[in-house]
N, CA, C, O and the ligand as a Tripos MOL2 file, in Angstrom:
@<TRIPOS>MOLECULE
protein
  277   275    70     0     0
PROTEIN
NO_CHARGES

@<TRIPOS>ATOM
      1 N          29.6870   11.6870  -41.0130 N.3       1 MET1
      2 CA         29.9450   10.3740  -40.4630 C.3       1 MET1
      3 C          30.6230   10.4120  -39.0170 C.2       1 MET1
      4 O          31.7610   10.8500  -38.8420 O.2       1 MET1
      5 N          29.8880    9.9580  -38.0960 N.am      2 LYS2
      6 CA         30.4720    9.8940  -36.7360 C.3       2 LYS2
      7 C          30.9000    8.4480  -36.4130 C.2       2 LYS2
      8 O          30.2180    7.4780  -36.7430 O.2       2 LYS2
      9 N          32.0180    8.3660  -35.7760 N.am      3 ASN3
     10 CA         32.4360    7.0500  -35.3380 C.3       3 ASN3
     11 C          32.5050    6.9450  -33.8480 C.2       3 ASN3
     12 O          32.9610    5.9390  -33.3060 O.2       3 ASN3
     13 N          32.0560    7.9740  -33.1830 N.am      4 ALA4
     14 CA         32.2050    8.0750  -31.7100 C.3       4 ALA4
     15 C          31.2110    7.1810  -30.9830 C.2       4 ALA4
     16 O          31.6190    6.4160  -30.1090 O.2       4 ALA4
     17 N          29.9030    7.2480  -31.3120 N.am      5 ASP5
     18 CA         28.9660    6.5340  -30.5200 C.3       5 ASP5
     19 C          28.4550    5.3180  -31.2860 C.2       5 ASP5
     20 O          27.4130    5.3540  -31.9390 O.2       5 ASP5
     21 N          29.2270    4.2480  -31.1780 N.am      6 ASN6
     22 CA         28.8380    2.9840  -31.8430 C.3       6 ASN6
     23 C          28.4690    1.9620  -30.7430 C.2       6 ASN6
     24 O          28.8890    0.8070  -30.8120 O.2       6 ASN6
     25 N          27.7210    2.3670  -29.7780 N.am      7 HIS7
     26 CA         27.3630    1.5000  -28.6430 C.3       7 HIS7
     27 C          25.9430    0.9240  -28.8270 C.2       7 HIS7
     28 O          25.1370    0.9420  -27.8970 O.2       7 HIS7
     29 N          25.6680    0.4500  -29.9500 N.am      8 HIS8
     30 CA         24.3530   -0.1950  -30.1570 C.3       8 HIS8
     31 C          24.4230   -1.6020  -29.6240 C.2       8 HIS8
     32 O          25.4180   -2.3020  -29.8100 O.2       8 HIS8
     33 N          23.3220   -2.0300  -28.9340 N.am      9 CYS9
     34 CA         23.3320   -3.3040  -28.3320 C.3       9 CYS9
     35 C          23.4250   -4.4500  -29.3230 C.2       9 CYS9
     36 O          24.0250   -5.4830  -29.0210 O.2       9 CYS9
     37 N          22.8410   -4.2810  -30.5000 N.am     10 ARG10
     38 CA         22.7530   -5.3580  -31.4900 C.3      10 ARG10
     39 C          23.8420   -5.1650  -32.5640 C.2      10 ARG10
     40 O          23.6660   -5.5880  -33.7070 O.2      10 ARG10
     41 N          24.8930   -4.5680  -32.2170 N.am     11 ASN11
     42 CA         25.9800   -4.3550  -33.1880 C.3      11 ASN11
     43 C          27.2530   -4.7320  -32.5970 C.2      11 ASN11
     44 O          28.1310   -3.8800  -32.4550 O.2      11 ASN11
     45 N          27.4370   -6.0280  -32.2150 N.am     12 PRO12
     46 CA         28.7150   -6.4300  -31.5300 C.3      12 PRO12
     47 C          29.9760   -6.2840  -32.3040 C.2      12 PRO12
     48 O          31.0700   -6.2480  -31.7410 O.2      12 PRO12
     49 N          29.8270   -6.2000  -33.5950 N.am     13 HIS13
     50 CA         31.0220   -6.1310  -34.5000 C.3      13 HIS13
     51 C          31.3870   -4.6940  -34.8010 C.2      13 HIS13
     52 O          32.2970   -4.4430  -35.5920 O.2      13 HIS13
     53 N          30.6960   -3.7440  -34.1860 N.am     14 GLN14
     54 CA         31.0210   -2.3540  -34.4380 C.3      14 GLN14
     55 C          30.9010   -1.9820  -35.9150 C.2      14 GLN14
     56 O          31.6900   -1.1860  -36.4240 O.2      14 GLN14
     57 N          29.9350   -2.5480  -36.5850 N.am     15 LEU15
     58 CA         29.7300   -2.2450  -37.9610 C.3      15 LEU15
     59 C          29.2060   -0.8480  -38.1650 C.2      15 LEU15
     60 O          28.5620   -0.3040  -37.2680 O.2      15 LEU15
     61 N          29.4600   -0.2350  -39.3280 N.am     16 PRO16
     62 CA         28.9180    1.0640  -39.5230 C.3      16 PRO16
     63 C          27.3850    0.9690  -39.6290 C.2      16 PRO16
     64 O          26.8150   -0.0100  -40.1100 O.2      16 PRO16
     65 N          26.7420    2.0900  -39.1320 N.am     17 VAL17
     66 CA         25.2740    2.1430  -39.1160 C.3      17 VAL17
     67 C          24.8120    3.2950  -39.9140 C.2      17 VAL17
     68 O          25.4550    4.3440  -39.8810 O.2      17 VAL17
     69 N          23.7490    3.1760  -40.6270 N.am     18 LYS18
     70 CA         23.0950    4.2570  -41.3640 C.3      18 LYS18
     71 C          21.5750    4.2320  -41.0340 C.2      18 LYS18
     72 O          21.0370    3.2530  -40.5160 O.2      18 LYS18
     73 N          20.9440    5.3340  -41.3570 N.am     19 VAL19
     74 CA         19.4920    5.4230  -41.2370 C.3      19 VAL19
     75 C          18.8320    5.3320  -42.5700 C.2      19 VAL19
     76 O          19.2150    6.0570  -43.4880 O.2      19 VAL19
     77 N          17.8620    4.4830  -42.7220 N.am     20 CYS20
     78 CA         17.1900    4.3220  -43.9540 C.3      20 CYS20
     79 C          16.4500    5.5990  -44.3550 C.2      20 CYS20
     80 O          15.7360    6.1690  -43.5300 O.2      20 CYS20
     81 N          16.6030    6.0740  -45.6220 N.am     21 ALA21
     82 CA         15.9960    7.2620  -46.0710 C.3      21 ALA21
     83 C          14.5030    7.2020  -46.2510 C.2      21 ALA21
     84 O          13.8090    8.2090  -46.3930 O.2      21 ALA21
     85 N          14.0460    5.9660  -46.2370 N.am     22 HIS22
     86 CA         12.6120    5.7800  -46.4480 C.3      22 HIS22
     87 C          11.8910    5.4260  -45.1290 C.2      22 HIS22
     88 O          10.9640    6.1430  -44.7550 O.2      22 HIS22
     89 N          12.2610    4.3910  -44.4350 N.am     23 CYS23
     90 CA         11.5720    4.0310  -43.2110 C.3      23 CYS23
     91 C          12.2040    4.6240  -41.9310 C.2      23 CYS23
     92 O          11.6710    4.4870  -40.8310 O.2      23 CYS23
     93 N          13.3310    5.2710  -42.1170 N.am     24 HIS24
     94 CA         14.0570    5.9370  -41.0050 C.3      24 HIS24
     95 C          14.5120    5.0080  -39.8900 C.2      24 HIS24
     96 O          14.7980    5.4640  -38.7830 O.2      24 HIS24
     97 N          14.5820    3.7240  -40.1640 N.am     25 LYS25
     98 CA         15.1480    2.8540  -39.1890 C.3      25 LYS25
     99 C          16.7240    2.6670  -39.4240 C.2      25 LYS25
    100 O          17.2240    2.7580  -40.5450 O.2      25 LYS25
    101 N          17.3600    2.4320  -38.4130 N.am     26 SER26
    102 CA         18.8310    2.2470  -38.5870 C.3      26 SER26
    103 C          19.1540    0.8390  -38.9870 C.2      26 SER26
    104 O          18.5240   -0.1190  -38.5380 O.2      26 SER26
    105 N          20.1230    0.7290  -39.8170 N.am     27 PHE27
    106 CA         20.5490   -0.5730  -40.2880 C.3      27 PHE27
    107 C          22.0690   -0.6280  -40.4000 C.2      27 PHE27
    108 O          22.7220    0.3970  -40.5960 O.2      27 PHE27
    109 N          22.6100   -1.7920  -40.2780 N.am     28 THR28
    110 CA         24.0190   -1.9340  -40.1530 C.3      28 THR28
    111 C          24.6000   -2.4230  -41.4850 C.2      28 THR28
    112 O          23.8900   -2.8910  -42.3750 O.2      28 THR28
    113 N          25.9180   -2.2890  -41.5720 N.am     29 TRP29
    114 CA         26.6170   -2.6670  -42.8070 C.3      29 TRP29
    115 C          26.3750   -4.1810  -43.1240 C.2      29 TRP29
    116 O          26.3440   -5.0680  -42.2710 O.2      29 TRP29
    117 N          26.2120   -4.3470  -44.4400 N.am     30 ARG30
    118 CA         26.0810   -5.6950  -44.9470 C.3      30 ARG30
    119 C          27.1770   -5.9880  -45.9350 C.2      30 ARG30
    120 O          27.6350   -5.1150  -46.6720 O.2      30 ARG30
    121 N          27.5910   -7.2510  -45.9340 N.am     31 ARG31
    122 CA         28.6010   -7.5770  -46.8710 C.3      31 ARG31
    123 C          28.3430   -7.2840  -48.3240 C.2      31 ARG31
    124 O          29.2450   -6.9650  -49.0980 O.2      31 ARG31
    125 N          27.0330   -7.4080  -48.6770 N.am     32 LYS32
    126 CA         26.7060   -7.1720  -50.0690 C.3      32 LYS32
    127 C          26.7830   -5.7150  -50.4700 C.2      32 LYS32
    128 O          26.7060   -5.3730  -51.6500 O.2      32 LYS32
    129 N          26.9410   -4.8340  -49.4400 N.am     33 TRP33
    130 CA         27.0930   -3.3970  -49.6790 C.3      33 TRP33
    131 C          28.5470   -2.9600  -49.6210 C.2      33 TRP33
    132 O          28.8410   -1.7680  -49.7120 O.2      33 TRP33
    133 N          29.4610   -3.9160  -49.4710 N.am     34 ALA34
    134 CA         30.8250   -3.5700  -49.2100 C.3      34 ALA34
    135 C          31.4160   -2.5930  -50.2090 C.2      34 ALA34
    136 O          32.2010   -1.7150  -49.8530 O.2      34 ALA34
    137 N          31.0310   -2.7570  -51.4530 N.am     35 ARG35
    138 CA         31.5910   -1.9240  -52.5280 C.3      35 ARG35
    139 C          30.8870   -0.5430  -52.6480 C.2      35 ARG35
    140 O          31.4710    0.4350  -53.1130 O.2      35 ARG35
    141 N          29.6140   -0.5130  -52.2090 N.am     36 ALA36
    142 CA         28.8190    0.6460  -52.4330 C.3      36 ALA36
    143 C          28.2050    1.2900  -51.1380 C.2      36 ALA36
    144 O          27.1710    1.9560  -51.1800 O.2      36 ALA36
    145 N          28.8730    1.0600  -50.0450 N.am     37 TRP37
    146 CA         28.3130    1.4280  -48.7320 C.3      37 TRP37
    147 C          28.1080    2.9830  -48.7710 C.2      37 TRP37
    148 O          27.0970    3.4610  -48.2560 O.2      37 TRP37
    149 N          29.0020    3.7420  -49.3420 N.am     38 ALA38
    150 CA         28.8660    5.1800  -49.2720 C.3      38 ALA38
    151 C          27.5910    5.6190  -49.9940 C.2      38 ALA38
    152 O          27.0750    6.7020  -49.7200 O.2      38 ALA38
    153 N          27.0770    4.8000  -50.9080 N.am     39 GLU39
    154 CA         25.9410    5.2400  -51.6650 C.3      39 GLU39
    155 C          24.6180    4.5880  -51.1800 C.2      39 GLU39
    156 O          23.5270    4.9000  -51.6570 O.2      39 GLU39
    157 N          24.7780    3.6840  -50.2260 N.am     40 VAL40
    158 CA         23.5930    3.0230  -49.6750 C.3      40 VAL40
    159 C          22.7300    4.0330  -48.8540 C.2      40 VAL40
    160 O          23.1960    4.7210  -47.9470 O.2      40 VAL40
    161 N          21.4740    4.0540  -49.2450 N.am     41 LYS41
    162 CA         20.5850    4.9690  -48.4980 C.3      41 LYS41
    163 C          19.3560    4.2330  -47.9020 C.2      41 LYS41
    164 O          18.6090    4.8210  -47.1190 O.2      41 LYS41
    165 N          19.1630    3.0370  -48.2470 N.am     42 PHE42
    166 CA         17.9830    2.3530  -47.8610 C.3      42 PHE42
    167 C          18.3040    1.0610  -47.1730 C.2      42 PHE42
    168 O          19.3420    0.4710  -47.4730 O.2      42 PHE42
    169 N          17.4780    0.5780  -46.2610 N.am     43 CYS43
    170 CA         17.8210   -0.6430  -45.5440 C.3      43 CYS43
    171 C          17.4900   -1.8940  -46.3200 C.2      43 CYS43
    172 O          17.9730   -2.9770  -45.9900 O.2      43 CYS43
    173 N          16.6900   -1.7630  -47.3240 N.am     44 SER44
    174 CA         16.3880   -2.9010  -48.1350 C.3      44 SER44
    175 C          15.8950   -2.5890  -49.5620 C.2      44 SER44
    176 O          15.5030   -1.4620  -49.8640 O.2      44 SER44
    177 N          15.9250   -3.5680  -50.3890 N.am     45 ASP45
    178 CA         15.4050   -3.2940  -51.7730 C.3      45 ASP45
    179 C          13.9450   -2.8060  -51.7040 C.2      45 ASP45
    180 O          13.5230   -1.9910  -52.5240 O.2      45 ASP45
    181 N          13.1900   -3.3030  -50.7350 N.am     46 ARG46
    182 CA         11.8210   -2.9350  -50.6170 C.3      46 ARG46
    183 C          11.7100   -1.4050  -50.3880 C.2      46 ARG46
    184 O          10.9210   -0.7070  -51.0260 O.2      46 ARG46
    185 N          12.5360   -0.9360  -49.4520 N.am     47 CYS47
    186 CA         12.4800    0.4630  -49.1250 C.3      47 CYS47
    187 C          12.9130    1.3000  -50.3530 C.2      47 CYS47
    188 O          12.3050    2.3230  -50.6690 O.2      47 CYS47
    189 N          13.9230    0.8570  -50.9960 N.am     48 ARG48
    190 CA         14.4460    1.5490  -52.1770 C.3      48 ARG48
    191 C          13.3740    1.6710  -53.2260 C.2      48 ARG48
    192 O          13.1570    2.7330  -53.8090 O.2      48 ARG48
    193 N          12.7240    0.5830  -53.4490 N.am     49 ALA49
    194 CA         11.6010    0.5920  -54.4460 C.3      49 ALA49
    195 C          10.4440    1.4460  -53.9880 C.2      49 ALA49
    196 O           9.8700    2.2190  -54.7560 O.2      49 ALA49
    197 N          10.1200    1.2930  -52.7440 N.am     50 ALA50
    198 CA          8.9650    2.0730  -52.2040 C.3      50 ALA50
    199 C           9.2820    3.5720  -52.2510 C.2      50 ALA50
    200 O           8.4020    4.3990  -52.4890 O.2      50 ALA50
    201 N          10.5050    3.8870  -52.0270 N.am     51 HIS51
    202 CA         10.8370    5.3080  -51.9810 C.3      51 HIS51
    203 C          10.6880    6.0370  -53.2830 C.2      51 HIS51
    204 O          10.4090    7.2350  -53.3320 O.2      51 HIS51
    205 N          10.8890    5.2520  -54.3740 N.am     52 LYS52
    206 CA         10.7100    5.8450  -55.6890 C.3      52 LYS52
    207 C           9.2320    6.0250  -55.9600 C.2      52 LYS52
    208 O           8.8440    6.9490  -56.6740 O.2      52 LYS52
    209 N           8.4280    5.1910  -55.4240 N.am     53 ARG53
    210 CA          6.9340    5.3470  -55.6650 C.3      53 ARG53
    211 C           6.3350    6.3230  -54.7310 C.2      53 ARG53
    212 O           5.4810    7.1260  -55.1070 O.2      53 ARG53
    213 N           6.8030    6.2590  -53.4300 N.am     54 LEU54
    214 CA          6.1140    7.0640  -52.3600 C.3      54 LEU54
    215 C           7.0970    7.9380  -51.6710 C.2      54 LEU54
    216 O           7.9460    7.4180  -50.9470 O.2      54 LEU54
    217 N           7.0520    9.1980  -51.8340 N.am     55 PRO55
    218 CA          7.9800   10.1410  -51.1240 C.3      55 PRO55
    219 C           7.8550    9.9120  -49.6180 C.2      55 PRO55
    220 O           6.7830    9.5270  -49.1500 O.2      55 PRO55
    221 N           8.8980   10.1340  -48.8650 N.am     56 PRO56
    222 CA          8.7990    9.9350  -47.3860 C.3      56 PRO56
    223 C           7.8180   10.8290  -46.7030 C.2      56 PRO56
    224 O           7.3320   10.4690  -45.6310 O.2      56 PRO56
    225 N           7.5020   11.9440  -47.2360 N.am     57 ALA57
    226 CA          6.5760   12.8880  -46.5760 C.3      57 ALA57
    227 C           5.2020   12.1750  -46.3950 C.2      57 ALA57
    228 O           4.4660   12.4890  -45.4600 O.2      57 ALA57
    229 N           4.8760   11.2540  -47.2570 N.am     58 ASN58
    230 CA          3.5840   10.6170  -47.1630 C.3      58 ASN58
    231 C           3.4770    9.6550  -45.9970 C.2      58 ASN58
    232 O           2.3750    9.3180  -45.5650 O.2      58 ASN58
    233 N           4.5710    9.2300  -45.5040 N.am     59 LEU59
    234 CA          4.6260    8.2740  -44.4280 C.3      59 LEU59
    235 C           3.9400    8.8830  -43.1790 C.2      59 LEU59
    236 O           3.1290    8.2020  -42.5520 O.2      59 LEU59
    237 N           4.2300   10.0910  -42.8190 N.am     60 CYS60
    238 CA          3.8220   10.6590  -41.5440 C.3      60 CYS60
    239 C           2.6060   11.6420  -41.8260 C.2      60 CYS60
    240 O           2.0310   12.1690  -40.8730 O.2      60 CYS60
    241 N           2.2620   11.8570  -42.9760 N.am     61 ALA61
    242 CA          1.2880   12.8990  -43.3210 C.3      61 ALA61
    243 C          -0.0970   12.6080  -42.6620 C.2      61 ALA61
    244 O          -0.8440   13.5300  -42.3340 O.2      61 ALA61
    245 N          -0.4030   11.3390  -42.4880 N.am     62 ALA62
    246 CA         -1.7060   10.9670  -42.0130 C.3      62 ALA62
    247 C          -2.0120   11.4960  -40.6250 C.2      62 ALA62
    248 O          -3.0870   12.0590  -40.4190 O.2      62 ALA62
    249 N          -1.0780   11.3330  -39.6270 N.am     63 GLY63
    250 CA         -1.4210   11.6670  -38.2880 C.3      63 GLY63
    251 C          -0.7430   12.9490  -37.7690 C.2      63 GLY63
    252 O          -1.1900   13.5280  -36.7790 O.2      63 GLY63
    253 N           0.3640   13.4030  -38.4590 N.am     64 ALA64
    254 CA          1.1610   14.4260  -37.8260 C.3      64 ALA64
    255 C           0.5860   15.8050  -38.0580 C.2      64 ALA64
    256 O           0.9420   16.7200  -37.3150 O.2      64 ALA64
    257 N          -0.2840   16.0210  -39.0440 N.am     65 VAL65
    258 CA         -0.6970   17.3940  -39.3900 C.3      65 VAL65
    259 C          -1.6160   17.9690  -38.3430 C.2      65 VAL65
    260 O          -1.5390   19.1710  -38.0890 O.2      65 VAL65
    261 N          -2.4770   17.1970  -37.7200 N.am     66 ASP66
    262 CA         -3.4870   17.7300  -36.7830 C.3      66 ASP66
    263 C          -2.8670   18.2590  -35.5470 C.2      66 ASP66
    264 O          -3.4870   19.1090  -34.9070 O.2      66 ASP66
    265 N          -1.7320   17.8550  -35.1520 N.am     67 ASP67
    266 CA         -1.1810   18.2460  -33.8840 C.3      67 ASP67
    267 C          -0.4750   19.5590  -33.7770 C.2      67 ASP67
    268 O           0.1380   19.8350  -32.7460 O.2      67 ASP67
    269 N          -0.5290   20.3800  -34.7880 N.am     68 GLU68
    270 CA          0.2240   21.6350  -34.7590 C.3      68 GLU68
    271 C          -0.4140   22.5810  -33.7310 C.2      68 GLU68
    272 O          -1.6230   22.8130  -33.7530 O.2      68 GLU68
    273 N           0.3840   23.1000  -32.8690 N.am     69 PHE69
    274 CA         -0.1970   23.9090  -31.8030 C.3      69 PHE69
    275 C           0.5980   25.2750  -31.8440 C.2      69 PHE69
    276 O           0.3250   26.1730  -31.0470 O.2      69 PHE69
    277 ZN         14.0040    1.0570  -44.7700 Zn       70 ZN70
@<TRIPOS>BOND
     1     1     2 1
     2     2     3 1
     3     3     4 2
     4     3     5 am
     5     5     6 1
     6     6     7 1
     7     7     8 2
     8     7     9 am
     9     9    10 1
    10    10    11 1
    11    11    12 2
    12    11    13 am
    13    13    14 1
    14    14    15 1
    15    15    16 2
    16    15    17 am
    17    17    18 1
    18    18    19 1
    19    19    20 2
    20    19    21 am
    21    21    22 1
    22    22    23 1
    23    23    24 2
    24    23    25 am
    25    25    26 1
    26    26    27 1
    27    27    28 2
    28    27    29 am
    29    29    30 1
    30    30    31 1
    31    31    32 2
    32    31    33 am
    33    33    34 1
    34    34    35 1
    35    35    36 2
    36    35    37 am
    37    37    38 1
    38    38    39 1
    39    39    40 2
    40    39    41 am
    41    41    42 1
    42    42    43 1
    43    43    44 2
    44    43    45 am
    45    45    46 1
    46    46    47 1
    47    47    48 2
    48    47    49 am
    49    49    50 1
    50    50    51 1
    51    51    52 2
    52    51    53 am
    53    53    54 1
    54    54    55 1
    55    55    56 2
    56    55    57 am
    57    57    58 1
    58    58    59 1
    59    59    60 2
    60    59    61 am
    61    61    62 1
    62    62    63 1
    63    63    64 2
    64    63    65 am
    65    65    66 1
    66    66    67 1
    67    67    68 2
    68    67    69 am
    69    69    70 1
    70    70    71 1
    71    71    72 2
    72    71    73 am
    73    73    74 1
    74    74    75 1
    75    75    76 2
    76    75    77 am
    77    77    78 1
    78    78    79 1
    79    79    80 2
    80    79    81 am
    81    81    82 1
    82    82    83 1
    83    83    84 2
    84    83    85 am
    85    85    86 1
    86    86    87 1
    87    87    88 2
    88    87    89 am
    89    89    90 1
    90    90    91 1
    91    91    92 2
    92    91    93 am
    93    93    94 1
    94    94    95 1
    95    95    96 2
    96    95    97 am
    97    97    98 1
    98    98    99 1
    99    99   100 2
   100    99   101 am
   101   101   102 1
   102   102   103 1
   103   103   104 2
   104   103   105 am
   105   105   106 1
   106   106   107 1
   107   107   108 2
   108   107   109 am
   109   109   110 1
   110   110   111 1
   111   111   112 2
   112   111   113 am
   113   113   114 1
   114   114   115 1
   115   115   116 2
   116   115   117 am
   117   117   118 1
   118   118   119 1
   119   119   120 2
   120   119   121 am
   121   121   122 1
   122   122   123 1
   123   123   124 2
   124   123   125 am
   125   125   126 1
   126   126   127 1
   127   127   128 2
   128   127   129 am
   129   129   130 1
   130   130   131 1
   131   131   132 2
   132   131   133 am
   133   133   134 1
   134   134   135 1
   135   135   136 2
   136   135   137 am
   137   137   138 1
   138   138   139 1
   139   139   140 2
   140   139   141 am
   141   141   142 1
   142   142   143 1
   143   143   144 2
   144   143   145 am
   145   145   146 1
   146   146   147 1
   147   147   148 2
   148   147   149 am
   149   149   150 1
   150   150   151 1
   151   151   152 2
   152   151   153 am
   153   153   154 1
   154   154   155 1
   155   155   156 2
   156   155   157 am
   157   157   158 1
   158   158   159 1
   159   159   160 2
   160   159   161 am
   161   161   162 1
   162   162   163 1
   163   163   164 2
   164   163   165 am
   165   165   166 1
   166   166   167 1
   167   167   168 2
   168   167   169 am
   169   169   170 1
   170   170   171 1
   171   171   172 2
   172   171   173 am
   173   173   174 1
   174   174   175 1
   175   175   176 2
   176   175   177 am
   177   177   178 1
   178   178   179 1
   179   179   180 2
   180   179   181 am
   181   181   182 1
   182   182   183 1
   183   183   184 2
   184   183   185 am
   185   185   186 1
   186   186   187 1
   187   187   188 2
   188   187   189 am
   189   189   190 1
   190   190   191 1
   191   191   192 2
   192   191   193 am
   193   193   194 1
   194   194   195 1
   195   195   196 2
   196   195   197 am
   197   197   198 1
   198   198   199 1
   199   199   200 2
   200   199   201 am
   201   201   202 1
   202   202   203 1
   203   203   204 2
   204   203   205 am
   205   205   206 1
   206   206   207 1
   207   207   208 2
   208   207   209 am
   209   209   210 1
   210   210   211 1
   211   211   212 2
   212   211   213 am
   213   213   214 1
   214   214   215 1
   215   215   216 2
   216   215   217 am
   217   217   218 1
   218   218   219 1
   219   219   220 2
   220   219   221 am
   221   221   222 1
   222   222   223 1
   223   223   224 2
   224   223   225 am
   225   225   226 1
   226   226   227 1
   227   227   228 2
   228   227   229 am
   229   229   230 1
   230   230   231 1
   231   231   232 2
   232   231   233 am
   233   233   234 1
   234   234   235 1
   235   235   236 2
   236   235   237 am
   237   237   238 1
   238   238   239 1
   239   239   240 2
   240   239   241 am
   241   241   242 1
   242   242   243 1
   243   243   244 2
   244   243   245 am
   245   245   246 1
   246   246   247 1
   247   247   248 2
   248   247   249 am
   249   249   250 1
   250   250   251 1
   251   251   252 2
   252   251   253 am
   253   253   254 1
   254   254   255 1
   255   255   256 2
   256   255   257 am
   257   257   258 1
   258   258   259 1
   259   259   260 2
   260   259   261 am
   261   261   262 1
   262   262   263 1
   263   263   264 2
   264   263   265 am
   265   265   266 1
   266   266   267 1
   267   267   268 2
   268   267   269 am
   269   269   270 1
   270   270   271 1
   271   271   272 2
   272   271   273 am
   273   273   274 1
   274   274   275 1
   275   275   276 2
@<TRIPOS>SUBSTRUCTURE
     1 MET1         2 RESIDUE 1 A MET
     2 LYS2         6 RESIDUE 1 A LYS
     3 ASN3        10 RESIDUE 1 A ASN
     4 ALA4        14 RESIDUE 1 A ALA
     5 ASP5        18 RESIDUE 1 A ASP
     6 ASN6        22 RESIDUE 1 A ASN
     7 HIS7        26 RESIDUE 1 A HIS
     8 HIS8        30 RESIDUE 1 A HIS
     9 CYS9        34 RESIDUE 1 A CYS
    10 ARG10       38 RESIDUE 1 A ARG
    11 ASN11       42 RESIDUE 1 A ASN
    12 PRO12       46 RESIDUE 1 A PRO
    13 HIS13       50 RESIDUE 1 A HIS
    14 GLN14       54 RESIDUE 1 A GLN
    15 LEU15       58 RESIDUE 1 A LEU
    16 PRO16       62 RESIDUE 1 A PRO
    17 VAL17       66 RESIDUE 1 A VAL
    18 LYS18       70 RESIDUE 1 A LYS
    19 VAL19       74 RESIDUE 1 A VAL
    20 CYS20       78 RESIDUE 1 A CYS
    21 ALA21       82 RESIDUE 1 A ALA
    22 HIS22       86 RESIDUE 1 A HIS
    23 CYS23       90 RESIDUE 1 A CYS
    24 HIS24       94 RESIDUE 1 A HIS
    25 LYS25       98 RESIDUE 1 A LYS
    26 SER26      102 RESIDUE 1 A SER
    27 PHE27      106 RESIDUE 1 A PHE
    28 THR28      110 RESIDUE 1 A THR
    29 TRP29      114 RESIDUE 1 A TRP
    30 ARG30      118 RESIDUE 1 A ARG
    31 ARG31      122 RESIDUE 1 A ARG
    32 LYS32      126 RESIDUE 1 A LYS
    33 TRP33      130 RESIDUE 1 A TRP
    34 ALA34      134 RESIDUE 1 A ALA
    35 ARG35      138 RESIDUE 1 A ARG
    36 ALA36      142 RESIDUE 1 A ALA
    37 TRP37      146 RESIDUE 1 A TRP
    38 ALA38      150 RESIDUE 1 A ALA
    39 GLU39      154 RESIDUE 1 A GLU
    40 VAL40      158 RESIDUE 1 A VAL
    41 LYS41      162 RESIDUE 1 A LYS
    42 PHE42      166 RESIDUE 1 A PHE
    43 CYS43      170 RESIDUE 1 A CYS
    44 SER44      174 RESIDUE 1 A SER
    45 ASP45      178 RESIDUE 1 A ASP
    46 ARG46      182 RESIDUE 1 A ARG
    47 CYS47      186 RESIDUE 1 A CYS
    48 ARG48      190 RESIDUE 1 A ARG
    49 ALA49      194 RESIDUE 1 A ALA
    50 ALA50      198 RESIDUE 1 A ALA
    51 HIS51      202 RESIDUE 1 A HIS
    52 LYS52      206 RESIDUE 1 A LYS
    53 ARG53      210 RESIDUE 1 A ARG
    54 LEU54      214 RESIDUE 1 A LEU
    55 PRO55      218 RESIDUE 1 A PRO
    56 PRO56      222 RESIDUE 1 A PRO
    57 ALA57      226 RESIDUE 1 A ALA
    58 ASN58      230 RESIDUE 1 A ASN
    59 LEU59      234 RESIDUE 1 A LEU
    60 CYS60      238 RESIDUE 1 A CYS
    61 ALA61      242 RESIDUE 1 A ALA
    62 ALA62      246 RESIDUE 1 A ALA
    63 GLY63      250 RESIDUE 1 A GLY
    64 ALA64      254 RESIDUE 1 A ALA
    65 VAL65      258 RESIDUE 1 A VAL
    66 ASP66      262 RESIDUE 1 A ASP
    67 ASP67      266 RESIDUE 1 A ASP
    68 GLU68      270 RESIDUE 1 A GLU
    69 PHE69      274 RESIDUE 1 A PHE
    70 ZN70       277 GROUP 0 **** ****
């Protein structure tokens, strides 16, 4: 957990930021996560549900494999 670089443009309240374990986008603290923020891994219920069905490796597998040099 780093608290040093919280200079995100869309984060005026200096809220904690995490990266979604499924879509890899950053998301900020929400009030509904106040009690369980340490355990939050996904930006939304959709990602949490999708992650159970679809491992993250499948997200990039389509285009990334051909470019190995
Ligand atoms: Zn997500």
